[in-house]
N, C-alpha and C positions, 0 to 999 in steps of 0.2 A: 505492499498500500503505500503511495506516494506521500512524503512528509509535507506539512505547511510550512512554509516559510513566509514570514512577515516582514516587510521592511516600511520605514517611516520616514518620509523627507521631502524633498522640492525635486520636481523633474523641470527642468529648464529648458528653453529654446536655445540651440547652439549654431550660431552664424561662423562658418570658416571662410575665408580667402579659397579659393581652388586653387591647386597646383603649387602649394606651398609659398602662394603670395603674402606680401604683406599688407596691412590694412591700408597704408596709403595710395597702395596699388588698386585696390578694390572695387570694380563697378559691379561686382555681382559676388552673392555667399552661396555656399552649401550649405542646406538647412537640414538639421538633424535636431534629435532631443536627446538630454543626457543628465545625470546628478547622481552623485554619490549612491545614495540606496535604490533609485530606480533601475542604475547599472548591474547592481548586486542582484536585484529582484529579476532581469532579464537572464543573467548567468545562470541562477538556478531554476529557472522554467527552462531553459534549454535543455539542463540535465535531467529534465523528467521530474523534478519536485513541482508541488503546487506552489505558486508564487502569487503571494497578494500584497500589492501595494498601496501605502496608506499616505494621503495627501490632500490638499485643497488646491483646485483648480477654478477657474473664474468660466461661469455659464456662456461661453462665446466661442465660436470657432475655432481659435487659436487652443483653449482648454481641452476643447474635444479632440482637437488634432494630435495633442499629446497624449491624451486616452488611448486615442484609436492606434498611436503608435506603440503602446504598450501591448495593448490587446493583440496585434500583429504578431506577438511573440510570445503569446500564450499566457502575460500577465493577468491575475485576476484584478479587475479594478471597482468592485462594488463598494468598496470601502472607501473610494474618492468622493470626498463632498466637495459639492459645488457651490461658488459664491467667489467673492472677491473681485479684484478689478482687474487683475493682470497676470501674465505669466512671467516669470523670470527670464531672463535673456543673458547669456554670455557670449561673448565675441573671443574665437579661437584662431590665432596666429600660428601657424605650425612652423617649428624651427628644422633647420638642417646643419648639419656639421657643428661649425663654434657658434651658430646663431639659435639662441635659446627660445622654446615657444613662451607665447605671451596670451595672458587671459584678462580681458574688460568686462567688468561685471557691469550689470545693469538689472538689478534683481530687488531694488529696494521696494518695499510696500506690496510684495507680489501677495496672492491668494495665501500660500501658507505661512508667509510672515506675520499676516495680519490674522489668522484664524484664532477660533478662541477653543479652550477647552472642550468646550459643551460640542463643538461640532463632531466630535468622535467617542462613540461609546465603546471603549477598549476591551472592557471585560466581555461583552459581545462579541467582537469583532476577535478576540484571541481565542474564545472558547474552541477546544479540540485542536489548538495549534501545536508545534513542536519547536519554531525556533523565531525568535525576533532581533531585527538586526537593524541598527542605526548607527550613524557617523555624528563626528564632533561639529559637521558643517551647520547640521539643523540646529541645535540650541545656540550657534553664532550667528543666525541671519535675524532672530528679533528674540526678545524677551517672552513673549508670547509663544514662540516655538520652543522655548528653553522649557517653558511650562508643560507645553503639550509631551514633549519627551520625557518629563519625569512623570507625568501621569500614565504615559503606554509603560513604562518601564514597572510601574507600580503593579499595573493589571497583569502585564507580562509573567510577573512573579507570581500573582496571585493564582493564575493560569497556569502554571507551571513550565512554562517555556523556558528554553536557554534564550539567555541575553547574549549577544554579540556588540561590540563596537569598535569601529575603525576610527581612531581618535582624529585623524583628519584635520589638522590645525591648518586654518586659512588665515593668512597676516591682513589680507583685506578686508576680512569680518570682523575680527576684535583683536584684543591684545591678549598677551600671555596671562598678565594678570586677572583680567575679566575671564578668558577661558578656563584658569584653574579655578576661581572661585565658584563656577558652574559644573565643571566636569568631574573634579574632584568627590564631591557629594553624590555622583551620578553613579561612580563607581560601584557602589556597596550593590549594585542590583546586574552588574556585569559578570557574566561566566567566562567570558571567552573575550581578551581583548587584543585589539591587533594595532599595531602602531610602529611607523621608524622613531628611528632615533632622535628625529628633531621632534615629532608629534609628542615623543614620551616627555622631552624636555619641557616644551612648551605648554603642555596640556595639562601635566601632571608634575612637573618640577621634577625630573629624574635627568639625571647628567649625564650623556653618553661618554663613552671611552673611545671615541673613536673619529677621525676626522672627515665630517660629512660632506665639506664643500671640497674636499680634496677627492671626494669619491672612494673613501678608502673603506672597506666594510669587513673588518677584521671581526668574525663571529664572536670570537672570545670576548670581546670589549663589551658584547650583550649579556653575557651570563649573569654578571652582577646585577644589571638593571633588572633583567627578567626576574630574576629571585626577589629584589626588594619589591618588585610590583606585585607579585604573586603574594608575597608575604604581606605586605600591607591592605591590599583589597581584596585578598582570598581568592583569586582568579583561577579558575580550573586550567585554563590555556593562556600563555601568553606569546603572541606571534609578532613576528615582523620581518617585511621584506628587507634585502640587503642589496642596494643598487650601486654599481660602480659606473658613474656617468663620465663617460669618455668624452662623448659630446652629445649633441641632441640628436644624432643619429645612430650613436654605438654605445650601447650600455652593456654591462656585465648584469646578471640578474639570478637571486638565490633567496633563500628563506630560512629561518629559523624558528622553533616551536618549543615551549616548554611547558611542560604537564605538574610542575612541582616536584617531580622526581628525577627525571632524563630530558635532557637536551637533545633537540633531533635537526642537524642542517641539512638540507636540500641539496642535489644536484646543481651544478652553476649552467647558466646560459649565457651563451655571447648572442646578443641581439643585434645584429646588424645587416641591413638598415633598418632601423625603426621607421615605420609609416604614421603611427600615431599613439605616442604614449600616454594620453589622456584616457582615464579609465582603468590605467594599468594595475593600481592598487585595487580597486573596485571588483576587477576581474580575480584577483586573488583572493579577495575575501568571498566572492560569491563560490571560488572554487573549494575553499577550506569550508565553509560553511554546509555545502553539498557533502564532501566526505566526511564530515562530524556528524552531521544529523541522519548518516544512512549508516553509522558504525563502523566507518575506516578505523584504522589505529591513527595515531598523529605522525606517525611517519608516512604513513599512505596518503592522508588526508593531504599533509603538507607538499609532496611531491605531484598530487593531483592540482592543487591551487598553483604552484609555482609553474607548471607545464601548461596550463589554462592562461594565466598571465604574461607568459613568454608568448605565446600566441597572439594574444590581444596585441601587443605593440606592433603586429604586421596588418591591422585591421584598421581601417578610417572609422571616425566617429568613436563615439563614448561607450557602446555597448562591445561586449564580448560574443560573436555570434561564431561559437564553434560546439560541437558535440562530446558527449563523453568519451566517444569512440576517438575522434580527433586528438584529445587530451590524454588518453590512455596510451596512442599511438607515439606520442612525443615522450610521455612519462617513461614509458618502455625503452627509450632508449634512440627512437628513429627520428632524428632531426635532419634527417637529408633533403627534404623538401622535393622529392621523386615525384613526379605525374603519377595521380592515381589512376589506374586504369579499370 
């Protein structure tokens, strides 16, 4: 029987200049939809889980287009509240070689940012569910959204769901001080914490022992942090991707997980060229959730998640359009890219 996975957050309209173009060159934009929790939801749906997205969208054609986008990939949308004035927008300039990607947000006063806790009956929504996932992006968009996340976490625990959080610090949305004041109290509801070295520092106050900007990802430097996080917040699992950023087009990619007893480090992937790295962390979270909710060991779940997210870097857009079979083929060691006939 398929597991029921719920995610809560904002889905945005994404506008990207075609062909690696710069904003200043653009006279047209490629249109898609995305957002941290929506991306995770699509991933789990693609893997055969029953995926439910929770948000609020305006009752107009753009809001409906976002819902239709999710439905296209099998995501359940009956828990989407309707109302508010606008869908959030973000502009994505895709980098190449030494030129980094750039994001400009236009998401203030979006429907979910202005939503009220009364818009959602979380006890009814989560009844019979297995997993609830959220990210640090959602409480960052507004105080109202932070209150909604807290109510959702409370209900998820009452209903017996496993709760995961991808810390996902966004400096354009809030400060580290504000993030810690909101995120640290919410950690008491979290069973599985996902976040890279910068997220752990800025959202929770843990100091990494590696050189992030230099692209160094010595897994040994994370073990002490993982232990501290697990002990302080009683997480069942702590996981992090480890990205080596050689350029915007070339990254090394692996991950590590800790279950309170043992550490497991995944195999490393050399991703070159990168087509689109946006959503890479979300595709990792989606793969990890799918693995854990379906009873895989922490090592099996991590290898699945890392392979899935490596594949995402080869796909345009926010979402990861891969199947279980494709992920398992790569995780099994076939990275040849040969034509499948």
